[in-house]
N, C-alpha and C positions, 0 to 999 in steps of 0.2 A: 894639815889643811891643804886641799888641792886648789890653790889660788888660781892656777892657770885655767882649770876647769870652770871655776867660778866666773872668771872674766869672760870666757867663751860663752857661758850661759847668759851672762848679762848682755853681752853684745848681741847675741841672737834674739833674746826676748825684747830688748829695747828697739832693735831694728824692726821687729814685728809690730811694735807699737808706733812706728812712724806713720804720720798722717798720709804720706804719699803712697804707701804700699799696703797698709793694713786695710782689708776690706771684709765685708760680710761674704760668707761663702754662698754664692748664688746656686751652687749645685747641691747644697744640703737640703734634703727634704725630710722633715721630722716624720717618723713612722709612728702613728698613734692609732692603734686598732680599736681601742675601747675608750673614747673620750670621756672625761669626767662629767661633762655637761653637754646638752644638746647645742647645736651650732648657735652661737651668739646668746645663749640663755644663761651663761655663767656670770660670775661677778664682773663688774666693770673695772678694768685695769688701766690706770693712767700712767703713761711713760713720760717722765719729765723731759721736755725739750726746750724749756724756758731758761736754762742756766748754762748755755753754751756747751751742752753735754757732748762728750767725746763719743758716746754711744746713743744712737737714736733708732727709732723703730723702722725707719726706711734706710738706715745705714748699717753700722756694725752690729746693731741689735735686731736686724731684720729677721734672722733665724730664731731669735728669742721670741719676737712678737708672733711669728708664724707658728711656733710651737704652741703658744697660748691660744691663738685662734683655733687651731686644730683640736685643742682640748676643750673648746666651747666657750672660752672667755670672750668678752667684748673688749677689744683693745683700742685705746685712743691715745693720741699725744696730749700732753699737758703743756700749753704754751704760756709764757709770761710768768709773772711772780705768783707765788702761792698765796691764796686767800681762803678764808673759810668757805666761801661760796664755791670756788673752783674745786676744792678738795672734796666737797660734799657731792660732787658729780660722779665720784668713783668710790669703789670699795677698797681697792689696793693701789697704792702709789709706788712706782718704781723709780728710783733715782740712781742712775749709773754714770759714774765719772763726770760729775759736774765740774765746770771751770768758772773762773771769775768772768764777769761781763767783758766782752770785747777783747778777751785774751785767749790765745791758743795755748797748747801745752807748753811750748817753748817759753812764752812770756810768763806763764804761771810759775815756772821754775824760779824765776828771780823775784817776782812780786809776792807770791804766796798770799794774794788777796783772798778774802772769803768769797765763796760762791753764793752765800745766802745772807740776807739781811737779818738783823736781830728780830725784826717783826716777823719775818717768814719763819724763823726758827721757832718762835713761840707759837705761831699758828700751827706748825707741824706737830709740835709736842702736844698741844691741846687736842688736835685732831686725832692723834693716835690714842691718847688717853680716853677720848670720847667714843672710841670704837673703830677707828680706821686702822688699816694694816699698811705698814711701811716696809719696803724692801730697799735697803740702802746699800749701795755697792761703791766702794772707793778703792781703786787699784793702787799700784806702786806710785812713788813720787812723780808728779807733784799732787796727785789727787787727794791723798790723805790730808795734806796741809790745808787745802782750800775747803775741805769739808769738816775740818777739825772742830769748829765751833758747834756745828749741828750734832756731830758725834758726841761731844762732851755733854750737851744738853740732854742727850738721850741716855747717857751713862756709859760712854765708851771713850777710850783714849787711843786715837789713831797714831800711827808711827810712820813718819814721812821718809820712806826709804824703799829698798828692794829686799824682799824676803827670799833668800837663796839657800838651797840645801848645799852644804859644803862637801857632801860626799856623792850624792846621786847627781846624774846629769839628766837633762830633759825635764819634763813636767814633774811637779810634786804629786805623787799619787797617795791619797789618804785611804787607809784601809782599816777594817776592823781588826785584822790580825796584828797590826802594830799599834793599835789603840790611838790612831790619829783620826779615825772616823768613828763617831760615837753613836751609841744606841739612842734612838729617839723616834717618835712617830714619823718624822720626816725620813729617816734612814731605814726604819723598819717597814714602812709602807703599810697599805691596807691588806696586803696579801703577800705570800711568799714570792709571787711573780714580780711584785713591785719593791722587794727588799733590795737595798743598796749595799754592796760589799766594797766598792772602790769608787773614788771620785778623783778626777785629775784637775789640777790647777796649774796655771801658767804664770809663775812669778807672783806679782801682787805684793801686798803688805801683810805684816803680822801686827795684831792689835791686842789691847787688853780691855776688860770690862770693869767698871767701878760699881756695877749693880749685879744682882744675882741673875745669871743667865743659864740657858741650857747650851752646852758646848756641842757644836756639830762637827767642826773641823779644828784640830789643834796641830800646830806645826811640829814636824819631826824634830827629835832632839838635836840633830845635826844642822838645824837651820840657823842662819845668821842674818841680821839686818845690815845691809850695806848702804851707806849714804854718801854719794859723791858730793864734793863741794861745788862742782860746776856741772852743768848739764852734760850727761853722757861722758863724763870724764872718769874713767874706771882705772886710773893709775892707783896702785895700792897705797902709795904715799899720800894720796889725796882723797881717800875714802875712810870714813869711820866705820867700825865694826862693833856689833853688839849681838851676843847670843840671844836668840828668841825661841829656842825650843820649848814647846809647851804653850806658847802664846796662841791666840786665836786667829783663824782665818775665816771662821764662820760660827755665828752664834744666834740664838733666837730667844725671845722672852715675851711674856705678856706685860703690857704696860697699861694699867687701868683696865678699861674695857677693850683695848685694842691689842694688836700683835705687831711685833717688830722683828725683822730679820736683818742682820748686818753681816756683810761679807767683804773680804779684802782682796777680791780678785774678780774681774769682770768676764774674762774670756771663757771661763768654765760654763757660763750660762748661754753661750751663743756658739756660732760656728763661723770661723774666719779663715782667710787665706793670706799668705805673704809669699807672692810668687807661686811656686808649686807646693809650698809647705802649707799644710792644714793644721789648725789647732782649735781648741775648744771642743765642742761636741763632735767635730769632724775627725779629731785625732784618735788614733787606735787606743790610746790609754783612756779616752773619754767616752767609752761606749755606754757607761751607765749615767753619764752626766744629764742626758735628756730626761730619764726617769727621775733622777734626783731633782731636777728643776720642777717636774710635774708634782712630785711629792711636796716640795717646798711651797709651791703655789697653793696646793690644796690645804696645807696647814695655815697659810696666810688667809685663805678664804674661810677658815674655821670650819672645814668640812671633813677633817679626819681626827 
């Protein structure tokens, strides 16, 4: 096991997730030559901003929101708590890295308080079953813990740690060749031009499903889950390790009349910078991530 390499990877990726330095890549311009919908005529996408979210449509998920706009979706923020009335204003809800109320990422490490109330969770579950589409993203520690109750209600067990490949350095690249990127309408696309052969991920978590799902991304066999006992404390003696090869980092399923997509890494769906370093859709290994996002959103819109 290349523990030194693992520690370097952890240090790099955690520093990239520092609130002070991690930003949306303002130079990234999504290239979409053939939008799936006319401008503003597509489904209404609500991006959750009511749960102290680390990713918002004018912040780190600005490139995400701009990609959707250029593809014809109507993109709006969702403020405040979830209610039946507020969710009925949209077709697709995106929740990316929610945090507990009045807590930043640092505080969430110690409190692990839920981001969502029991009432909100029930409303979300009922909304999906009734025909809504939910795109739930929870990255590495502490995001899985604070979204764990919602995940469990939807049929998923989140793992509060860091999913790190113990052999490779840099991003985790899921490919068809190594059977970590799986065949599906999302990865096959509507044409050969839209077919996905590789998707890059930037740490995140590995999770499991308790219901029948379609696997989209599964962790390489050399992946381990590392859990520090204290925030950003990556001393070997103070970390727990668990092999998670084959676990999920992306899965989808139909729930009642609705659709659900769950992913354990947020950066793959946007473009961000850390100093001069680019990652997500801006990274050289993430060239197909933009089309992957477009295919995924089309599936959530029930249009492929």
